[in-house]
Residue, then its C-alpha position, 0 to 999 in steps of 0.5 A: m824913945e821911939v816905939k813902933i807897934g805892928v797891928a795884925e791884919s793892918p798894913r800900917e804900924l803905930l809910931l809913938t815917942s815915949n818918955l818911958s825907958p826901953d825896959e819899962v816899955e818891954a815890961l808893959v808889952a810883956d804884961a799885956l801879952k800874958n793875957p790875950a783878952g787884955q790890952l796894951t796901953l801906952v802914953d806918948d810924950k804929948g799925953k796921947r793914950f794908945i790902947i791896942p788889944a793884946a791879941r792884935v799886937a803883931y810886933v813891937e820895935i823899941g828903939a832910940s829916938d830919931t834926933r833930927k839935926v837942924g841947920f846947915s853943915v859947912k865943909n872947908 
């Protein structure tokens, strides 16, 4: 599943692919935002750990993975 995180005062967003369900990611974000002095910690599918101060989280977009099709299509 793909997760995009907007960081306040940053022109770029963080993009990661996670093995967590959308509900699990939403719960982690909600828990992190309850304490502005806390942090949001997510681990991607390759084991990289992302730690964002909760006060800097502008938005979180939770969506399905973008599956890439490989190969050629032949139309008759």
